[in-house]
N, CA, C and O atoms as a GROMACS GRO file, in nm:
protein
  560
    1MET      N    1  -0.938   0.177   1.546
    1MET     CA    2  -0.850   0.292   1.465
    1MET      C    3  -0.766   0.235   1.434
    1MET      O    4  -0.690   0.175   1.509
    2ARG      N    5  -0.753   0.246   1.212
    2ARG     CA    6  -0.740   0.114   1.164
    2ARG      C    7  -0.551   0.167   1.188
    2ARG      O    8  -0.509   0.279   1.219
    3GLU      N    9  -0.487   0.067   1.166
    3GLU     CA   10  -0.291   0.098   1.148
    3GLU      C   11  -0.271   0.144   1.037
    3GLU      O   12  -0.323   0.096   0.937
    4ILE      N   13  -0.185   0.258   1.036
    4ILE     CA   14  -0.151   0.345   0.933
    4ILE      C   15   0.015   0.305   0.954
    4ILE      O   16   0.083   0.301   1.056
    5LYS      N   17   0.050   0.274   0.802
    5LYS     CA   18   0.151   0.208   0.778
    5LYS      C   19   0.170   0.262   0.612
    5LYS      O   20   0.090   0.307   0.530
    6PHE      N   21   0.310   0.235   0.608
    6PHE     CA   22   0.333   0.266   0.458
    6PHE      C   23   0.439   0.207   0.447
    6PHE      O   24   0.501   0.185   0.551
    7ARG      N   25   0.496   0.162   0.318
    7ARG     CA   26   0.552   0.066   0.227
    7ARG      C   27   0.671   0.145   0.098
    7ARG      O   28   0.612   0.237   0.041
    8GLY      N   29   0.752   0.134   0.069
    8GLY     CA   30   0.829   0.209  -0.118
    8GLY      C   31   0.958   0.134  -0.123
    8GLY      O   32   1.028   0.100  -0.027
    9LYS      N   33   0.974   0.116  -0.230
    9LYS     CA   34   1.093  -0.007  -0.262
    9LYS      C   35   1.215   0.102  -0.228
    9LYS      O   36   1.208   0.224  -0.232
   10ALA      N   37   1.312   0.032  -0.198
   10ALA     CA   38   1.472   0.095  -0.181
   10ALA      C   39   1.492   0.133  -0.249
   10ALA      O   40   1.472   0.056  -0.342
   11ILE      N   41   1.552   0.286  -0.304
   11ILE     CA   42   1.604   0.250  -0.413
   11ILE      C   43   1.765   0.233  -0.509
   11ILE      O   44   1.802   0.275  -0.619
   12ASP      N   45   1.845   0.128  -0.373
   12ASP     CA   46   1.961   0.043  -0.372
   12ASP      C   47   1.973  -0.074  -0.408
   12ASP      O   48   2.057  -0.128  -0.479
   13THR      N   49   1.826  -0.139  -0.319
   13THR     CA   50   1.824  -0.287  -0.376
   13THR      C   51   1.669  -0.316  -0.419
   13THR      O   52   1.623  -0.430  -0.414
   14ASP      N   53   1.597  -0.208  -0.460
   14ASP     CA   54   1.438  -0.274  -0.510
   14ASP      C   55   1.400  -0.368  -0.408
   14ASP      O   56   1.350  -0.474  -0.445
   15GLU      N   57   1.417  -0.346  -0.291
   15GLU     CA   58   1.324  -0.413  -0.210
   15GLU      C   59   1.207  -0.352  -0.139
   15GLU      O   60   1.206  -0.229  -0.136
   16TRP      N   61   1.096  -0.426  -0.074
   16TRP     CA   62   1.034  -0.331   0.018
   16TRP      C   63   1.069  -0.318   0.113
   16TRP      O   64   1.133  -0.413   0.159
   17VAL      N   65   1.050  -0.193   0.202
   17VAL     CA   66   1.125  -0.094   0.286
   17VAL      C   67   0.957  -0.073   0.361
   17VAL      O   68   0.864  -0.051   0.284
   18TYR      N   69   0.931  -0.081   0.504
   18TYR     CA   70   0.860  -0.099   0.554
   18TYR      C   71   0.848   0.060   0.714
   18TYR      O   72   0.896   0.048   0.826
   19GLY      N   73   0.770   0.185   0.659
   19GLY     CA   74   0.831   0.274   0.805
   19GLY      C   75   0.722   0.409   0.776
   19GLY      O   76   0.605   0.401   0.741
   20VAL      N   77   0.788   0.514   0.799
   20VAL     CA   78   0.692   0.629   0.756
   20VAL      C   79   0.820   0.707   0.643
   20VAL      O   80   0.941   0.719   0.662
   21PRO      N   81   0.750   0.742   0.544
   21PRO     CA   82   0.780   0.828   0.441
   21PRO      C   83   0.799   0.965   0.526
   21PRO      O   84   0.720   1.012   0.607
   22VAL      N   85   0.939   1.021   0.482
   22VAL     CA   86   1.002   1.136   0.500
   22VAL      C   87   1.025   1.221   0.368
   22VAL      O   88   1.145   1.244   0.356
   23PRO      N   89   0.934   1.288   0.242
   23PRO     CA   90   1.030   1.328   0.197
   23PRO      C   91   1.126   1.473   0.182
   23PRO      O   92   1.107   1.572   0.252
   24ASN      N   93   1.198   1.466   0.109
   24ASN     CA   94   1.321   1.599   0.124
   24ASN      C   95   1.251   1.707   0.097
   24ASN      O   96   1.143   1.703   0.039
   25GLY      N   97   1.326   1.848   0.150
   25GLY     CA   98   1.283   1.967   0.150
   25GLY      C   99   1.211   2.016  -0.019
   25GLY      O  100   1.172   2.130  -0.043
   26PHE      N  101   1.208   1.925  -0.099
   26PHE     CA  102   1.232   1.984  -0.207
   26PHE      C  103   1.148   1.895  -0.317
   26PHE      O  104   1.122   1.926  -0.433
   27GLY      N  105   1.103   1.739  -0.226
   27GLY     CA  106   0.994   1.643  -0.265
   27GLY      C  107   1.095   1.595  -0.402
   27GLY      O  108   1.028   1.572  -0.502
   28THR      N  109   1.193   1.583  -0.413
   28THR     CA  110   1.249   1.522  -0.562
   28THR      C  111   1.301   1.368  -0.439
   28THR      O  112   1.339   1.265  -0.495
   29ARG      N  113   1.296   1.370  -0.273
   29ARG     CA  114   1.342   1.227  -0.290
   29ARG      C  115   1.262   1.181  -0.157
   29ARG      O  116   1.214   1.263  -0.078
   30VAL      N  117   1.254   1.064  -0.142
   30VAL     CA  118   1.171   1.000  -0.061
   30VAL      C  119   1.267   0.889   0.110
   30VAL      O  120   1.324   0.780   0.107
   31PHE      N  121   1.252   0.947   0.182
   31PHE     CA  122   1.306   0.846   0.328
   31PHE      C  123   1.235   0.753   0.339
   31PHE      O  124   1.115   0.753   0.310
   32MET      N  125   1.308   0.647   0.388
   32MET     CA  126   1.132   0.606   0.473
   32MET      C  127   1.199   0.530   0.621
   32MET      O  128   1.294   0.452   0.619
   33ILE      N  129   1.129   0.571   0.737
   33ILE     CA  130   1.226   0.594   0.921
   33ILE      C  131   1.189   0.401   0.890
   33ILE      O  132   1.092   0.371   0.821
   34THR      N  133   1.244   0.335   0.926
   34THR     CA  134   1.241   0.202   0.929
   34THR      C  135   1.207   0.176   1.101
   34THR      O  136   1.154   0.077   1.152
   35LEU      N  137   1.260   0.314   1.177
   35LEU     CA  138   1.285   0.257   1.339
   35LEU      C  139   1.104   0.302   1.357
   35LEU      O  140   1.062   0.406   1.306
   36ILE      N  141   1.003   0.198   1.446
   36ILE     CA  142   0.922   0.317   1.466
   36ILE      C  143   0.919   0.276   1.605
   36ILE      O  144   0.954   0.170   1.657
   37LEU      N  145   0.842   0.444   1.684
   37LEU     CA  146   0.877   0.439   1.814
   37LEU      C  147   0.772   0.442   1.861
   37LEU      O  148   0.674   0.456   1.787
   38GLY      N  149   0.754   0.428   2.007
   38GLY     CA  150   0.685   0.419   2.061
   38GLY      C  151   0.707   0.525   2.194
   38GLY      O  152   0.806   0.593   2.221
   39ASP      N  153   0.560   0.510   2.276
   39ASP     CA  154   0.580   0.605   2.379
   39ASP      C  155   0.650   0.562   2.480
   39ASP      O  156   0.647   0.634   2.580
   40ASP      N  157   0.716   0.462   2.486
   40ASP     CA  158   0.832   0.435   2.594
   40ASP      C  159   0.953   0.395   2.530
   40ASP      O  160   1.030   0.340   2.608
   41VAL      N  161   0.994   0.406   2.413
   41VAL     CA  162   1.107   0.416   2.364
   41VAL      C  163   1.114   0.536   2.293
   41VAL      O  164   1.041   0.590   2.210
   42ALA      N  165   1.265   0.580   2.367
   42ALA     CA  166   1.349   0.706   2.341
   42ALA      C  167   1.496   0.714   2.235
   42ALA      O  168   1.602   0.676   2.287
   43TYR      N  169   1.499   0.740   2.155
   43TYR     CA  170   1.617   0.747   2.062
   43TYR      C  171   1.652   0.871   1.982
   43TYR      O  172   1.574   0.927   1.905
   44PRO      N  173   1.807   0.916   2.014
   44PRO     CA  174   1.896   1.041   1.985
   44PRO      C  175   1.849   1.080   1.865
   44PRO      O  176   1.905   1.031   1.767
   45MET      N  177   1.753   1.161   1.846
   45MET     CA  178   1.794   1.236   1.720
   45MET      C  179   1.930   1.212   1.645
   45MET      O  180   1.934   1.108   1.578
   46GLU      N  181   2.018   1.273   1.646
   46GLU     CA  182   2.156   1.239   1.592
   46GLU      C  183   2.186   1.116   1.539
   46GLU      O  184   2.285   1.090   1.470
   47LYS      N  185   2.099   1.040   1.571
   47LYS     CA  186   2.144   0.893   1.531
   47LYS      C  187   2.005   0.829   1.441
   47LYS      O  188   1.990   0.713   1.403
   48LEU      N  189   1.926   0.927   1.426
   48LEU     CA  190   1.804   0.882   1.344
   48LEU      C  191   1.852   0.855   1.184
   48LEU      O  192   1.760   0.787   1.138
   49HIS      N  193   1.908   0.866   1.124
   49HIS     CA  194   1.967   0.869   0.985
   49HIS      C  195   2.001   0.709   0.975
   49HIS      O  196   1.974   0.667   0.863
   50GLU      N  197   2.035   0.642   1.034
   50GLU     CA  198   2.082   0.513   1.082
   50GLU      C  199   1.982   0.422   1.031
   50GLU      O  200   1.995   0.311   0.981
   51PHE      N  201   1.839   0.519   1.060
   51PHE     CA  202   1.714   0.386   1.025
   51PHE      C  203   1.638   0.446   0.918
   51PHE      O  204   1.518   0.425   0.901
   52CYS      N  205   1.733   0.545   0.823
   52CYS     CA  206   1.642   0.619   0.734
   52CYS      C  207   1.680   0.503   0.631
   52CYS      O  208   1.752   0.407   0.656
   53ARG      N  209   1.605   0.537   0.489
   53ARG     CA  210   1.657   0.444   0.378
   53ARG      C  211   1.608   0.521   0.224
   53ARG      O  212   1.506   0.590   0.236
   54GLU      N  213   1.618   0.520   0.199
   54GLU     CA  214   1.622   0.575   0.064
   54GLU      C  215   1.513   0.535  -0.052
   54GLU      O  216   1.535   0.431  -0.114
   55VAL      N  217   1.430   0.591  -0.074
   55VAL     CA  218   1.305   0.445  -0.137
   55VAL      C  219   1.230   0.558  -0.247
   55VAL      O  220   1.189   0.672  -0.222
   56ILE      N  221   1.227   0.487  -0.371
   56ILE     CA  222   1.173   0.565  -0.494
   56ILE      C  223   1.039   0.603  -0.489
   56ILE      O  224   0.960   0.509  -0.494
   57PRO      N  225   0.998   0.703  -0.480
   57PRO     CA  226   0.927   0.830  -0.450
   57PRO      C  227   0.767   0.726  -0.514
   57PRO      O  228   0.697   0.676  -0.426
   58GLU      N  229   0.739   0.711  -0.613
   58GLU     CA  230   0.636   0.663  -0.707
   58GLU      C  231   0.615   0.584  -0.626
   58GLU      O  232   0.507   0.626  -0.583
   59THR      N  233   0.639   0.492  -0.566
   59THR     CA  234   0.673   0.374  -0.511
   59THR      C  235   0.570   0.324  -0.370
   59THR      O  236   0.499   0.229  -0.338
   60VAL      N  237   0.610   0.441  -0.321
   60VAL     CA  238   0.513   0.480  -0.197
   60VAL      C  239   0.331   0.432  -0.171
   60VAL      O  240   0.231   0.475  -0.229
   61SER      N  241   0.344   0.332  -0.064
   61SER     CA  242   0.205   0.351  -0.100
   61SER      C  243   0.130   0.310   0.057
   61SER      O  244   0.205   0.277   0.150
   62GLN      N  245   0.033   0.314   0.071
   62GLN     CA  246  -0.046   0.297   0.226
   62GLN      C  247  -0.115   0.196   0.267
   62GLN      O  248  -0.215   0.173   0.200
   63TYR      N  249  -0.095   0.133   0.351
   63TYR     CA  250  -0.160   0.020   0.416
   63TYR      C  251  -0.369   0.069   0.405
   63TYR      O  252  -0.430   0.165   0.453
   64THR      N  253  -0.406  -0.024   0.340
   64THR     CA  254  -0.534   0.048   0.391
   64THR      C  255  -0.599  -0.012   0.455
   64THR      O  256  -0.718  -0.002   0.424
   65GLY      N  257  -0.574  -0.088   0.556
   65GLY     CA  258  -0.644  -0.108   0.698
   65GLY      C  259  -0.708  -0.233   0.711
   65GLY      O  260  -0.765  -0.269   0.813
   66ILE      N  261  -0.694  -0.336   0.548
   66ILE     CA  262  -0.757  -0.423   0.502
   66ILE      C  263  -0.651  -0.526   0.510
   66ILE      O  264  -0.531  -0.515   0.483
   67ASP      N  265  -0.729  -0.646   0.559
   67ASP     CA  266  -0.587  -0.767   0.528
   67ASP      C  267  -0.672  -0.846   0.385
   67ASP      O  268  -0.757  -0.791   0.316
   68ASP      N  269  -0.630  -0.958   0.372
   68ASP     CA  270  -0.693  -1.062   0.274
   68ASP      C  271  -0.733  -1.163   0.302
   68ASP      O  272  -0.746  -1.174   0.424
   69LYS      N  273  -0.769  -1.275   0.229
   69LYS     CA  274  -0.828  -1.387   0.309
   69LYS      C  275  -0.696  -1.437   0.375
   69LYS      O  276  -0.717  -1.483   0.487
   70ASN      N  277  -0.593  -1.440   0.345
   70ASN     CA  278  -0.468  -1.485   0.417
   70ASN      C  279  -0.394  -1.414   0.476
   70ASN      O  280  -0.280  -1.441   0.514
   71ARG      N  281  -0.471  -1.288   0.493
   71ARG     CA  282  -0.383  -1.242   0.610
   71ARG      C  283  -0.300  -1.114   0.585
   71ARG      O  284  -0.267  -1.033   0.672
   72GLU      N  285  -0.274  -1.110   0.465
   72GLU     CA  286  -0.189  -1.027   0.398
   72GLU      C  287  -0.250  -0.885   0.354
   72GLU      O  288  -0.349  -0.850   0.290
   73ASP      N  289  -0.150  -0.824   0.414
   73ASP     CA  290  -0.212  -0.632   0.340
   73ASP      C  291  -0.197  -0.623   0.250
   73ASP      O  292  -0.114  -0.666   0.170
   74ILE      N  293  -0.323  -0.528   0.248
   74ILE     CA  294  -0.338  -0.473   0.148
   74ILE      C  295  -0.339  -0.328   0.110
   74ILE      O  296  -0.434  -0.257   0.144
   75PHE      N  297  -0.214  -0.271   0.026
   75PHE     CA  298  -0.172  -0.148   0.018
   75PHE      C  299  -0.229  -0.089  -0.059
   75PHE      O  300  -0.312  -0.167  -0.106
   76ASP      N  301  -0.245   0.062  -0.132
   76ASP     CA  302  -0.241   0.126  -0.204
   76ASP      C  303  -0.196   0.076  -0.335
   76ASP      O  304  -0.083   0.029  -0.348
   77LYS      N  305  -0.262   0.082  -0.411
   77LYS     CA  306  -0.179   0.019  -0.585
   77LYS      C  307  -0.128  -0.121  -0.583
   77LYS      O  308  -0.030  -0.160  -0.645
   78ASP      N  309  -0.197  -0.186  -0.513
   78ASP     CA  310  -0.185  -0.388  -0.539
   78ASP      C  311  -0.285  -0.426  -0.622
   78ASP      O  312  -0.353  -0.330  -0.661
   79PHE      N  313  -0.314  -0.523  -0.659
   79PHE     CA  314  -0.410  -0.553  -0.737
   79PHE      C  315  -0.422  -0.702  -0.620
   79PHE      O  316  -0.335  -0.755  -0.549
   80ILE      N  317  -0.584  -0.739  -0.641
   80ILE     CA  318  -0.712  -0.831  -0.569
   80ILE      C  319  -0.722  -0.870  -0.693
   80ILE      O  320  -0.702  -0.830  -0.808
   81HIS      N  321  -0.767  -0.982  -0.620
   81HIS     CA  322  -0.829  -1.102  -0.720
   81HIS      C  323  -1.015  -1.194  -0.600
   81HIS      O  324  -1.032  -1.260  -0.497
   82ASP      N  325  -1.065  -1.157  -0.664
   82ASP     CA  326  -1.188  -1.210  -0.564
   82ASP      C  327  -1.260  -1.346  -0.631
   82ASP      O  328  -1.382  -1.353  -0.617
   83GLY      N  329  -1.201  -1.440  -0.692
   83GLY     CA  330  -1.246  -1.510  -0.801
   83GLY      C  331  -1.293  -1.557  -0.895
   83GLY      O  332  -1.312  -1.673  -0.930
   84LYS      N  333  -1.329  -1.393  -0.970
   84LYS     CA  334  -1.392  -1.370  -1.086
   84LYS      C  335  -1.349  -1.292  -1.145
   84LYS      O  336  -1.328  -1.312  -1.264
   85GLU      N  337  -1.309  -1.125  -1.064
   85GLU     CA  338  -1.257  -1.065  -1.113
   85GLU      C  339  -1.122  -0.973  -1.063
   85GLU      O  340  -1.109  -0.966  -0.941
   86LYS      N  341  -1.030  -0.909  -1.140
   86LYS     CA  342  -0.920  -0.852  -1.084
   86LYS      C  343  -0.954  -0.711  -1.081
   86LYS      O  344  -1.012  -0.642  -1.164
   87TRP      N  345  -0.894  -0.678  -0.943
   87TRP     CA  346  -0.975  -0.485  -0.922
   87TRP      C  347  -0.805  -0.472  -0.905
   87TRP      O  348  -0.720  -0.557  -0.878
   88LYS      N  349  -0.795  -0.300  -0.936
   88LYS     CA  350  -0.630  -0.250  -0.822
   88LYS      C  351  -0.738  -0.149  -0.792
   88LYS      O  352  -0.842  -0.106  -0.840
   89VAL      N  353  -0.601  -0.118  -0.605
   89VAL     CA  354  -0.713  -0.083  -0.521
   89VAL      C  355  -0.590   0.057  -0.512
   89VAL      O  356  -0.469   0.040  -0.504
   90GLY      N  357  -0.663   0.196  -0.517
   90GLY     CA  358  -0.659   0.306  -0.530
   90GLY      C  359  -0.687   0.390  -0.414
   90GLY      O  360  -0.742   0.316  -0.334
   91TYR      N  361  -0.678   0.488  -0.373
   91TYR     CA  362  -0.739   0.593  -0.307
   91TYR      C  363  -0.819   0.663  -0.341
   91TYR      O  364  -0.768   0.738  -0.424
   92SER      N  365  -0.984   0.699  -0.316
   92SER     CA  366  -1.074   0.763  -0.389
   92SER      C  367  -1.064   0.900  -0.299
   92SER      O  368  -1.030   0.898  -0.180
   93GLU      N  369  -1.091   0.994  -0.357
   93GLU     CA  370  -1.076   1.181  -0.316
   93GLU      C  371  -1.226   1.140  -0.314
   93GLU      O  372  -1.284   1.170  -0.210
   94THR      N  373  -1.301   1.077  -0.411
   94THR     CA  374  -1.478   1.103  -0.393
   94THR      C  375  -1.539   1.008  -0.272
   94THR      O  376  -1.646   1.052  -0.231
   95SER      N  377  -1.508   0.920  -0.223
   95SER     CA  378  -1.567   0.888  -0.140
   95SER      C  379  -1.431   0.825   0.034
   95SER      O  380  -1.448   0.733   0.114
   96CYS      N  381  -1.320   0.922   0.024
   96CYS     CA  382  -1.275   0.922   0.132
   96CYS      C  383  -1.196   0.829   0.171
   96CYS      O  384  -1.163   0.830   0.290
   97GLY      N  385  -1.161   0.753   0.108
   97GLY     CA  386  -1.143   0.614   0.133
   97GLY      C  387  -1.063   0.512   0.036
   97GLY      O  388  -1.039   0.558  -0.076
   98PHE      N  389  -1.022   0.394   0.060
   98PHE     CA  390  -0.987   0.275  -0.063
   98PHE      C  391  -1.077   0.208  -0.119
   98PHE      O  392  -1.162   0.137  -0.065
   99ASP      N  393  -1.055   0.240  -0.273
   99ASP     CA  394  -1.168   0.168  -0.356
   99ASP      C  395  -1.100   0.068  -0.443
   99ASP      O  396  -0.983   0.097  -0.466
  100ALA      N  397  -1.149  -0.057  -0.506
  100ALA     CA  398  -1.094  -0.102  -0.567
  100ALA      C  399  -1.199  -0.104  -0.697
  100ALA      O  400  -1.320  -0.120  -0.710
  101VAL      N  401  -1.096  -0.081  -0.776
  101VAL     CA  402  -1.136  -0.104  -0.956
  101VAL      C  403  -1.137  -0.216  -1.043
  101VAL      O  404  -1.032  -0.280  -1.057
  102GLY      N  405  -1.248  -0.251  -1.111
  102GLY     CA  406  -1.195  -0.361  -1.181
  102GLY      C  407  -1.175  -0.324  -1.299
  102GLY      O  408  -1.248  -0.244  -1.357
  103VAL      N  409  -1.054  -0.387  -1.355
  103VAL     CA  410  -0.967  -0.370  -1.392
  103VAL      C  411  -1.035  -0.407  -1.568
  103VAL      O  412  -1.006  -0.349  -1.673
  104ARG      N  413  -1.113  -0.502  -1.551
  104ARG     CA  414  -1.168  -0.521  -1.702
  104ARG      C  415  -1.311  -0.433  -1.765
  104ARG      O  416  -1.353  -0.388  -1.872
  105ASN      N  417  -1.360  -0.446  -1.594
  105ASN     CA  418  -1.514  -0.399  -1.630
  105ASN      C  419  -1.544  -0.286  -1.569
  105ASN      O  420  -1.660  -0.263  -1.535
  106HIS      N  421  -1.445  -0.200  -1.546
  106HIS     CA  422  -1.430  -0.095  -1.515
  106HIS      C  423  -1.526  -0.035  -1.405
  106HIS      O  424  -1.522   0.086  -1.387
  107GLY      N  425  -1.637  -0.136  -1.309
  107GLY     CA  426  -1.674  -0.153  -1.221
  107GLY      C  427  -1.594  -0.103  -1.078
  107GLY      O  428  -1.474  -0.122  -1.060
  108CYS      N  429  -1.657  -0.055  -1.010
  108CYS     CA  430  -1.600   0.052  -0.891
  108CYS      C  431  -1.634   0.002  -0.694
  108CYS      O  432  -1.730   0.076  -0.673
  109TRP      N  433  -1.619  -0.042  -0.616
  109TRP     CA  434  -1.652  -0.099  -0.487
  109TRP      C  435  -1.553  -0.047  -0.355
  109TRP      O  436  -1.433  -0.024  -0.372
  110SER      N  437  -1.597  -0.038  -0.271
  110SER     CA  438  -1.554   0.026  -0.192
  110SER      C  439  -1.466  -0.077  -0.133
  110SER      O  440  -1.504  -0.193  -0.113
  111LEU      N  441  -1.358  -0.036  -0.107
  111LEU     CA  442  -1.257  -0.166  -0.088
  111LEU      C  443  -1.322  -0.245   0.059
  111LEU      O  444  -1.299  -0.366   0.066
  112TYR      N  445  -1.376  -0.201   0.140
  112TYR     CA  446  -1.396  -0.213   0.274
  112TYR      C  447  -1.516  -0.336   0.248
  112TYR      O  448  -1.528  -0.444   0.306
  113HIS      N  449  -1.600  -0.279   0.138
  113HIS     CA  450  -1.722  -0.363   0.145
  113HIS      C  451  -1.649  -0.473   0.062
  113HIS      O  452  -1.662  -0.578   0.125
  114LEU      N  453  -1.593  -0.490  -0.030
  114LEU     CA  454  -1.574  -0.558  -0.060
  114LEU      C  455  -1.454  -0.704  -0.011
  114LEU      O  456  -1.435  -0.811  -0.067
  115ALA      N  457  -1.407  -0.658   0.085
  115ALA     CA  458  -1.318  -0.723   0.160
  115ALA      C  459  -1.392  -0.798   0.281
  115ALA      O  460  -1.361  -0.905   0.334
  116ASN      N  461  -1.492  -0.717   0.308
  116ASN     CA  462  -1.570  -0.769   0.445
  116ASN      C  463  -1.685  -0.832   0.332
  116ASN      O  464  -1.795  -0.796   0.373
  117GLY      N  465  -1.694  -0.882   0.253
  117GLY     CA  466  -1.798  -0.970   0.173
  117GLY      C  467  -1.934  -0.904   0.132
  117GLY      O  468  -2.013  -0.962   0.058
  118HIS      N  469  -1.955  -0.797   0.178
  118HIS     CA  470  -2.080  -0.712   0.135
  118HIS      C  471  -2.112  -0.719   0.000
  118HIS      O  472  -2.219  -0.664  -0.026
  119ASN      N  473  -2.054  -0.768  -0.095
  119ASN     CA  474  -2.065  -0.764  -0.229
  119ASN      C  475  -2.027  -0.876  -0.266
  119ASN      O  476  -1.915  -0.912  -0.303
  120LYS      N  477  -2.161  -0.955  -0.249
  120LYS     CA  478  -2.214  -1.122  -0.307
  120LYS      C  479  -2.095  -1.193  -0.181
  120LYS      O  480  -2.077  -1.310  -0.215
  121GLY      N  481  -2.011  -1.159  -0.048
  121GLY     CA  482  -1.925  -1.292  -0.046
  121GLY      C  483  -1.840  -1.331  -0.116
  121GLY      O  484  -1.808  -1.446  -0.148
  122ARG      N  485  -1.783  -1.196  -0.151
  122ARG     CA  486  -1.648  -1.254  -0.216
  122ARG      C  487  -1.513  -1.253  -0.131
  122ARG      O  488  -1.499  -1.161  -0.050
  123GLU      N  489  -1.424  -1.338  -0.143
  123GLU     CA  490  -1.308  -1.347  -0.075
  123GLU      C  491  -1.227  -1.310  -0.173
  123GLU      O  492  -1.226  -1.353  -0.289
  124ILE      N  493  -1.116  -1.178  -0.096
  124ILE     CA  494  -1.025  -1.078  -0.178
  124ILE      C  495  -0.885  -1.220  -0.158
  124ILE      O  496  -0.894  -1.325  -0.095
  125GLU      N  497  -0.784  -1.174  -0.228
  125GLU     CA  498  -0.678  -1.208  -0.200
  125GLU      C  499  -0.560  -1.117  -0.299
  125GLU      O  500  -0.563  -1.122  -0.422
  126VAL      N  501  -0.492  -1.064  -0.247
  126VAL     CA  502  -0.360  -0.957  -0.292
  126VAL      C  503  -0.292  -1.113  -0.418
  126VAL      O  504  -0.255  -1.227  -0.389
  127ILE      N  505  -0.303  -1.056  -0.524
  127ILE     CA  506  -0.218  -1.106  -0.643
  127ILE      C  507  -0.119  -1.032  -0.702
  127ILE      O  508  -0.096  -1.055  -0.820
  128GLY      N  509  -0.040  -0.928  -0.630
  128GLY     CA  510   0.065  -0.798  -0.711
  128GLY      C  511   0.041  -0.686  -0.661
  128GLY      O  512  -0.041  -0.636  -0.584
  129ASN      N  513   0.126  -0.658  -0.717
  129ASN     CA  514   0.132  -0.451  -0.742
  129ASN      C  515   0.138  -0.412  -0.835
  129ASN      O  516   0.116  -0.507  -0.911
  130LYS      N  517   0.160  -0.294  -0.913
  130LYS     CA  518   0.195  -0.267  -1.029
  130LYS      C  519   0.356  -0.210  -1.037
  130LYS      O  520   0.411  -0.154  -1.132
  131PHE      N  521   0.408  -0.240  -0.917
  131PHE     CA  522   0.544  -0.221  -0.949
  131PHE      C  523   0.614  -0.326  -0.976
  131PHE      O  524   0.699  -0.323  -1.066
  132ASP      N  525   0.592  -0.431  -0.907
  132ASP     CA  526   0.642  -0.590  -0.932
  132ASP      C  527   0.602  -0.667  -1.019
  132ASP      O  528   0.688  -0.737  -1.072
  133ASN      N  529   0.431  -0.686  -1.074
  133ASN     CA  530   0.347  -0.756  -1.136
  133ASN      C  531   0.297  -0.656  -1.281
  133ASN      O  532   0.187  -0.609  -1.312
  134PHE      N  533   0.441  -0.650  -1.353
  134PHE     CA  534   0.372  -0.536  -1.465
  134PHE      C  535   0.266  -0.651  -1.579
  134PHE      O  536   0.196  -0.606  -1.670
  135GLU      N  537   0.270  -0.699  -1.568
  135GLU     CA  538   0.164  -0.838  -1.633
  135GLU      C  539  -0.007  -0.771  -1.601
  135GLU      O  540  -0.104  -0.734  -1.667
  136LEU      N  541   0.025  -0.780  -1.490
  136LEU     CA  542  -0.124  -0.707  -1.350
  136LEU      C  543  -0.164  -0.619  -1.470
  136LEU      O  544  -0.269  -0.652  -1.524
  137LEU      N  545  -0.108  -0.527  -1.513
  137LEU     CA  546  -0.146  -0.396  -1.585
  137LEU      C  547  -0.253  -0.377  -1.676
  137LEU      O  548  -0.333  -0.286  -1.695
  138GLU      N  549  -0.223  -0.538  -1.750
  138GLU     CA  550  -0.291  -0.556  -1.867
  138GLU      C  551  -0.468  -0.572  -1.847
  138GLU      O  552  -0.548  -0.633  -1.776
  139GLY      N  553  -0.465  -0.482  -1.954
  139GLY     CA  554  -0.643  -0.462  -1.971
  139GLY      C  555  -0.700  -0.332  -1.876
  139GLY      O  556  -0.817  -0.294  -1.872
  140GLU      N  557  -0.571  -0.270  -1.793
  140GLU     CA  558  -0.634  -0.171  -1.766
  140GLU      C  559  -0.652  -0.008  -1.869
  140GLU      O  560  -0.721   0.084  -1.826
   0.00000   0.00000   0.00000
């Protein structure tokens, strides 16, 4: 079973915050709950706000369940490189999973297959994301 986790950029500090995103009732603001509770941990609900950080809604990204060659988590909206090509990671409703779309040739691979060497033994590496590395958007 793959690990489910999210990240988003804090609205006040512009740093990445990891946890569970919770939108407000109107869908205009998103808060990241950074406290991860297990079955053996309980925390009073009235103190939950202490572990909430507001994030920029557009930056909320989901972990794909796949790491790169350096064991860095690959998230939706990341850019990866396979030694030859730059790819943009995104969720595909068609394939019901995460795909990597070639930025220059607009080819498309299943991220799982690309990450696990099923496509010509490529080793992928995260090189940035669309929020921190605007220069990677060139050629899109």
